[in-house]
N, C-alpha and C positions, 0 to 999 in steps of 0.2 A: 032265496039266492041268500048262501051264507053271508053276513055280513063282516068285518075283521077290523079293529078297528085298535089302531098303534098309538102306544102316546107313551114322554118319558123323555124323549132326544133331547137334547140342546147341545150349548157350544160350551168346553171344558177344556181347561188343560193337561197336556201330555200329564199321562200320572193319575188322572181323576178318574170317579166314575160316575157312572150312570144305571138306573135300573126302568129298565123298559116293561112297559106292561101291554095286555094285546086280548083284548075282548073278544069273546067268540061269540057272535047270535045264534048259534047251534046248539039245540038243548041236546041234543047227542055227541055234542064237543067230544065228552067222556069215551068216545070210542077214537078216536081218532087218535094216531102219532101223529106228532106237530113240529115243525122246524120254524126257525127263526132264519130267515134271509136277507142278506145286504146286496148294492148295488152302489158302489161306486162311480163317480161318473165318468164316463167313456168306457168300466168296463161292465160285462156281463154281471149277472146275476148269482150270489156265488151263498153256498147253504154254511151257516156261521155257524150251528147247534143244531139239534133233534130232540125229540123228549118222546117216549112213548107212551100207548094211552093212559097208563096208570102212572106215570112219575117214575115207575123204576128202572127203566133203562134209558141211560144218554149218549149222545156222543156230540164231539166238537170238532170243528176244523183246526187243524194244526196251528193254524193261526193265532188262535184263538184258545188253544187250551192250558188250563190252569191260571187264566183271566176274567174268562167266563165262566157264568154258572146258570142254567136252563133249568125252569120248574114250571108247577102247573096246581094249580086249584079247581078238578073237578067242578068243585060245587057252586064254582065262582063263573068257572066257562069263561078261566081266565089261564094264561099263559104269563111266564116273567122271563125278562132278562138280564141277570145281575152283570154289570160290566164296571171291572175292576183294573187297576195300571193300562189304565186305554192309552191309545198309542195317534201318532197322526194318520198311519194305515187304515183306523180304525174310522175313520171318516166314511158316510155313506149315508144311504135312508135306509134304515131298516125295515122290513116286511115279516110279518108271521103270515103261514099258511101251513095246510094239511103238509105231512110228510109218510110218502113222495104226493106232489101236486100232481093233477092232472093238466091236461091242457085247456082245459075250457074253466077248470076253478077261475073263479074272481078274487083280486088282491083289494086291500086296503089303500089307503093313501099312501102308509109307512111313516115314518118320524125319522128326523132329518138328525144326526150324530154329527158333529163338526167339534175334530180333536184339533189342538192348538199345539202350535212345540215351541 
């Protein structure tokens, strides 16, 4: 089963930056489009950003467009999310997974991002 390990979260002040990483155990990582997702307390899981399997195509939720940048390194089976100009409403647990993900796909533990005002 594929393992996903997210890291890089933390506590940051509004306007600050964080860089999240997602290491994927799957050797065929390069065939999957991937995405970052987040879930805030009491809310459903939200898609934040996606990247195509070769990294050439990226998409962002309107709420993060212009502030977040998704990227990937297929040689390292790792995906990143550079988050700048963070806002309190970005506070959530951030997860990575395939895009689109399937009902039976496994999830990692996620990484907590907390932005203070």
